[in-house]
N, C-alpha and C positions, 0 to 999 in steps of 0.2 A: 544491477536488483534486474531479477526476469519477469518484469510485472506482466508483460503483453504475452507471456509462456502462462501466467498465472490466470490472469484475467482476460474473459472474451471483449474483442478489440469493438464490439457491437453493443456492450453491455455500458450504460449509464452508470456511474459511480459517484458515492460523495467522497470525496478528497480534502481530509483535514490536516493541514498542516501546523505544527508549533516549532518555535524557534527556543529550545529549552534551554539552550545558556542565557541569551539576555532576555527574552519576555516569555516565561514560562507558562505564565497565564493566559497570555492571546492564544486565541484558537484562529485560522481561516481555514472559512467553510467555503470550497467549489465543487459545482457538480459537469462532470466532462466522463471523457474516455481516456482511456489507458496511454493512449500515445502520447498524446498533450500532455498528458500529466509526467510521463518519462522523460520528454522534454524540458521541461519544468527542475524535474528531482537532479536531470544533470544538471543543472546550474547552481546548484546547493551543496552544502556541506552543514554536517553538523547537526542537521535539520530531522525535526521526530516527524513523524507523519501517519496517518490511517490511512487506509481505502475502504471503503463500507458497500458492501449490497444495498441499494435500495429496498430490498424486502429484508433485510436483515438476518440473510442465512448466513452471512460469514464478514469477516474482518481480517483484515491483516496489516500489520503495523510495522514498522521498521523505526528502532528506536536510534538516538547519535552515536549510539556505539555498532550501528550498521547490522544490527541483531533482528533478525523479523521473525515476527510471530506473527501464527495467523489460529482463527478460531471458526469453528461451524465448517462447514463444507470446506472451506478455503484448507483446512488442516490435510485431508485427502489430497487435494490439488499440488499442493507443498511437498508435502513427503514423496508423491510421486515422482515430481523433478528433481528432488535432491537424490533417494533410492529407486533410481527405474527398476521395473520389475522385469524379469525376463520372458 
């Protein structure tokens, strides 16, 4: 996942995690920066998570099928990363 290319490294975000395989009703909330969050995610598998801007301007989700979904202003950032403009 290219989170560090999507999220400013100095922006504090909410990380919401969910183990959809074993405990789909439990969510964990963490406030932090993208680099430590990426470190956590590198140790996980079958894990669904959300990153949420603290002003609710965007949300990014990766589900347990490794599908990335973006809402708000993050949608434009994700599209630019996937399909770069010339």
